[in-house]
Residue frames relative to the residue before (quaternion, step in Angstrom):
aa qw qx qy qz dx dy dz
V 1.0000 0.0000 0.0000 0.0000 0.00 0.00 0.00
T 0.7326 0.4696 -0.2609 0.4180 3.48 0.47 -1.01
G 0.7120 0.4544 -0.2866 0.4522 3.57 0.92 -0.53
S 0.4821 0.7262 -0.3913 0.2952 3.56 1.35 -0.15
G 0.4782 -0.6525 0.4951 0.3168 3.70 1.00 -0.40
A 0.5634 0.6378 -0.3783 0.3642 3.53 1.10 -0.12
F 0.7512 0.3597 -0.1707 0.5265 3.44 1.29 -0.52
P 0.2456 -0.8260 0.4805 0.1631 3.70 -0.07 1.21
G 0.8282 0.2852 -0.2350 0.4213 3.46 -1.38 0.61
L 0.3397 0.7943 -0.4623 0.2001 3.64 1.12 0.22
I 0.7421 0.3704 -0.1697 0.5322 3.52 0.85 -1.09
Q 0.3030 -0.7108 0.6043 0.1942 3.63 -0.85 0.96
E 0.3373 -0.7995 0.4591 0.1903 3.61 -0.13 1.35
G 0.7899 0.2915 -0.2551 0.4754 3.48 -1.09 0.83
E 0.7606 0.3601 -0.2212 0.4928 3.45 1.25 -0.38
G 0.3122 -0.8091 0.4354 0.2413 3.38 1.43 -0.46
L 0.4629 0.6982 -0.4313 0.3352 3.51 1.26 0.56
W 0.2713 -0.7556 0.5714 0.1700 3.48 -0.95 0.76
P 0.4377 -0.7022 0.4844 0.2841 3.64 -0.80 0.76
T 0.5071 -0.5851 0.4890 0.4018 3.66 -1.12 0.09
I 0.1470 -0.7498 0.6451 -0.0105 3.55 -0.82 1.23
E 0.1652 -0.7533 0.6315 0.0804 3.44 -0.97 1.09
Y 0.1107 -0.7697 0.6286 0.0143 3.48 -1.00 0.98
R 0.0142 0.7772 -0.6289 -0.0133 3.52 -1.07 0.77
F 0.4337 -0.6969 0.5283 0.2171 3.50 -0.93 1.06
L 0.1461 -0.8156 0.5554 0.0705 3.62 -0.88 0.95
Q 0.8146 -0.1936 0.1399 0.5286 3.50 0.79 -0.81
W 0.3974 -0.6262 0.5743 0.3466 3.70 -1.22 0.10
S 0.4318 -0.6549 0.5397 0.3056 3.52 -1.22 0.62
D 0.7090 -0.3851 0.3749 0.4567 3.54 -1.42 -0.44
Q 0.6281 0.4630 -0.3142 0.5407 3.48 1.31 -0.43
A 0.5596 -0.6684 0.3894 0.2974 3.64 -0.68 1.12
S 0.8142 0.2996 -0.1996 0.4555 3.66 0.78 -0.78
V 0.5804 0.5798 -0.3560 0.4474 3.65 1.20 0.28
M 0.0206 -0.7965 0.6043 -0.0040 3.56 -0.67 1.08
L 0.4457 -0.6451 0.5693 0.2472 3.63 -1.39 0.46
L 0.0419 -0.8157 0.5769 0.0132 3.64 -0.58 0.95
H 0.2328 -0.7229 0.6150 0.2121 3.54 -1.13 0.49
Y 0.1280 -0.8033 0.5798 0.0479 3.60 -0.98 0.85
A 0.0590 0.7683 -0.6374 0.0016 3.58 -1.29 0.41
Y 0.1476 0.7794 -0.5889 0.1549 3.53 -0.94 1.05
A 0.3554 -0.6706 0.5968 0.2605 3.64 -1.26 0.38
D 0.3845 -0.7375 0.5183 0.1989 3.70 -0.73 1.09
R 0.7537 -0.4061 0.2583 0.4476 3.62 -1.21 0.05
Q 0.7079 0.3940 -0.2953 0.5064 3.69 1.03 -0.43
G 0.6717 -0.5440 0.3412 0.3693 3.50 1.09 0.30
E 0.5525 0.6011 -0.4200 0.3961 3.65 1.31 -0.26
E 0.4700 -0.6852 0.5204 0.1969 3.43 -1.27 1.10
H 0.0020 -0.7700 0.6380 -0.0046 3.63 -1.05 0.84
E 0.1320 0.7779 -0.6125 0.0490 3.42 -1.18 0.72
G 0.2103 0.7674 -0.5846 0.1584 3.55 -1.10 0.44
Y 0.5193 -0.6418 0.5005 0.2606 3.48 -1.40 -0.46
F 0.0057 -0.7854 0.6184 -0.0252 3.58 -1.16 0.56
W 0.4091 -0.6616 0.5763 0.2505 3.55 -1.37 0.57
Y 0.0704 -0.7905 0.6083 0.0137 3.63 -0.87 0.98
D 0.3123 -0.7365 0.5846 0.1352 3.50 -0.87 1.17
C 0.3351 -0.7515 0.5402 0.1765 3.66 -0.51 1.01
G 0.6956 0.4493 -0.3088 0.4679 3.62 0.90 -0.67
S 0.8059 0.2164 -0.2163 0.5068 3.68 0.70 -0.62
G 0.4829 -0.6509 0.4725 0.3462 3.78 1.05 -0.17
E 0.5110 0.6583 -0.4471 0.3249 3.64 1.17 0.08
I 0.3410 -0.7148 0.5951 0.1367 3.50 -1.34 0.87
S 0.1115 0.8104 -0.5744 0.0294 3.63 -0.80 0.65
G 0.8083 0.3536 -0.1700 0.4390 3.66 -1.10 0.16
V 0.2191 0.8025 -0.5271 0.1736 3.54 1.13 0.63
M 0.0390 0.7986 -0.5971 0.0646 3.53 -0.78 1.10
E 0.1678 -0.7867 0.5843 0.1078 3.54 -0.53 1.14
L 0.4643 -0.6720 0.5192 0.2515 3.46 -1.01 0.96
P 0.4791 -0.6353 0.4926 0.3525 3.70 -0.97 0.70
E 0.5570 -0.5944 0.4793 0.3267 3.57 -1.35 0.55
E 0.4279 -0.6427 0.5497 0.3189 3.65 -1.06 0.70
P 0.5105 -0.6401 0.5002 0.2820 3.36 -1.25 0.71
């Protein structure tokens, strides 16, 4: 998931550090191998990101990434 390019700012450049990413299973889709996950992490600038995406357990593909807007 983290290497997919779908989640900006994950790797802290020059340091090679990966942030702590929290994933939470929400539900299975109508397709047997696809599940909806919630994610949350702070990027290399410390900005918080959270949202949802579909993950296909069979192929490893990610789709439908939706980042939630920041709260004011």
